C-alpha positions, 0 to 999 in steps of 0.5 A: 500500500502506497500510504501504509502505516508501516511505510510511514513509520519507517519514513518517520523514524528514518527522518527523525534519526537523520535529523537528530544526527545532522543536528548533533553534527552541526552542534558538534562542529559549531559549538564544540570549540566554545565548550572546549575553551570554556571547559579548559578555562575551568580546568586551568583555573582549578589547576591555578587555584591548587598552585596558589594554595600550595604557594601560600603554604610554601610546600610546593617543593614537597614530594607528595605535592609534586606528585599530586600536581603531576597527576592533575596535570596529566589528567587535565592534559596540561603542562605547568612551569612555576618559577619563584622570585629567586628565578628558580624553577620550583615545578616543571612538568617538562623533562627539559629544565628550560624547554618550550614552557620556559622560553614561552614564559620568558616571552610573555614576561618580555612581551614577545609573541603574545597571542590573543587574550581569551580571559583576563584577571588580576592574577592571570591571563589566558591566551590563545597562541600558535607555535610558529615552529610547529604550527600548533595552537595552544591555550596558555595561562600566565600569571603570578601566585601568592608567593610572587612566583610566576607560572605558565599553564599550557594545554594543546588547543589543537586537540579540540579539532581532533575531538570534533573530527572524531566525534563527527566520524563517530556520529556518522558511523554510529548514526548509520548503525543506529538507523539500520538497527532502528529500521529493523526494530521499527519494521518488526514493531510495525508488523506487530501493529499493522498485522491486526490493523490489516486484519480489521481492514479485511474484516470490515471489507467482508462485513461491507459485503455482508459476509458475517462469518469473518471474525477478528482472531489476533486477540490482545488486550490493547486498543486494537484488541478491544477494537477487534472484539467490538468488530466481532460483536458488531458483526454478530449483531448486524447478522442478527439484525439483517436476519430479522429484517430478511425474515420480516421482509419475507413475511411482509412479502408473503402477507402482500402476496396473500393479500393480493391473492385473496383480493384476486380470488375475491374479485374472481369469486364475485365475477364468477358467482355473479355470472353463474347466478345470472342465468338461474335468477333470470329463469326463475324471475321469468317463469315466476312472472309468467305464472303471476301474469297468467301467461298460461292456464294449462296445468301441465305448462304451469307444472313445467314452469314450477319444475323449472323454478324449483330446478334452478333454485336447487342448482343455486343452492347446490352451487352455494354449498359447493362454494362454501365447501371449497372456501373451507378447503382452500383456507384450511378451515376444515380438519382432516379426520384420517381413518383406515377404511375399505376403499372398495366399499366406499366406491360401491356405495357411491355407485349404488347411490348414483344408479338412477343417474347411470340409468338416465345416461344409459351408461354401462359401468365396469368396476375392476377391483379386488374384494377389499382395499384399505387406505388411510384418508378422510373417508368423507372427503374421499367420497366427495372426490370419487363422487365428483369424478363419477358425476363428471363421467356420467354427464360426459359419457358418449359413444359406447356409453362406457364407464370403467373404474379401476382400483390399482394397488401400487406399493405404498399407495392405491390409484383410483381411475375413472374412465368415461368413453367420449370426446377427449378434452382439448389439450389447451383446456386440461391445465384449466380444468381445476380452476373454479367455474371453468367449463370446457363444454358450457352448453352441455354443462348447463344441461345437468346443472354443472357450475365448474366447481366440482374439480376445484373441490377435488383439487383442494381435497387432494392437496390437503391429502398431499397426494397426486391427482390428474387427468389423461386423454385417450382416443376414445375417452378421458380418464380422471385419477387420484392416489391414496396412502395404503401404509400406516407410517406415511399416513401417520407422518401426514396426520402429524403434519396436519395437526402441527 
């Protein structure tokens, strides 16, 4: 990353160390000489005070004092020469008795080759001088002690330049090593800091993409660890909130779809009922008005009028009952009473009750079945399904006037088929057969009082059973079929599902 914290820390540390080294280099080059001069003045004054004390006590010739003065001169890198009032040398750090110090002291006394004065007091003066022979610079302190002895203290001035150069070289070398070691330390330390930060960045990116499986794992009790823990908590709560929102949204969507479905069903129901009731009401009204107005006095005609009125009223009553039944089935208001019963006995009972209709249709029934076949279902609703199939077959039977009923055991289920000879159903109408009020042959349906609700009831009942049903075309007729459970285990699971 171009602007990563690691790079910024490395750059910041390198810049800070380099700045410190440069500042020390400048300070060392610019102010070291002043510091050296000031420090050397202090050392010379201390050495002067020691000499003055010994002069006052008049014990400078003592061996112990001589040795102590020698040690101080070596420690302070100074050379000292003291001459008493009798022109005798009382203390000299040079091996030569009358060496350079002696010559330089005489030069100060006679006023020859005096250098630049750095400091002046009543009892001494400090000079900066250059040795013409050697080209070296010195600091000289020249003065008089308490016993009127004269002295000179010399310290090489050029050592300051060596010190400055050595210090600068050390700063360059030491600074380079410091920078290198510091970079390694900062790189390692920045890794420890940036690794959890990068993990948090990746975690936030995954959270932005709604991936709540991402968790902060680096731990720690510092600020980053606390932040990571808060990220995990935020991720968990966001996941819970979004889950609740999705659940609420799904429920809202279902409610809206259910409301729209109910509204569509209501509009469709009102339209279909209005259409279905229009004809019988018109017939009842017309024949009733004819009777009231005395349109005929023939008893047979009047009886015919009354029969039409009664027949149409019965059709309306049956349609209302069917609509109520269908409404209860579609909205789950009826509880299933699952029992084990003999399906063959039920079918034979329905056939016996429809004997008159079969005779009127001149239909021949062929029932292919075993003596007993037991199934698990709601017996009353199963009878409704079979009765609707049989009634539908009776009213549409044609050609050889044959109705064939088969009960076929097939493993865990039993399949019931009702075939009637006649015209096949147009393929475009098959998918709509189970819709309320749909009629393939509206004129023929009207003859026997059909209103297109029977197959809708079959659909609702079979879906409540969670069983298969359907219709199949043949060249010489149509077959309607449905299936029922014949095993206890499957039926028990369905009953439990319904109760739940």
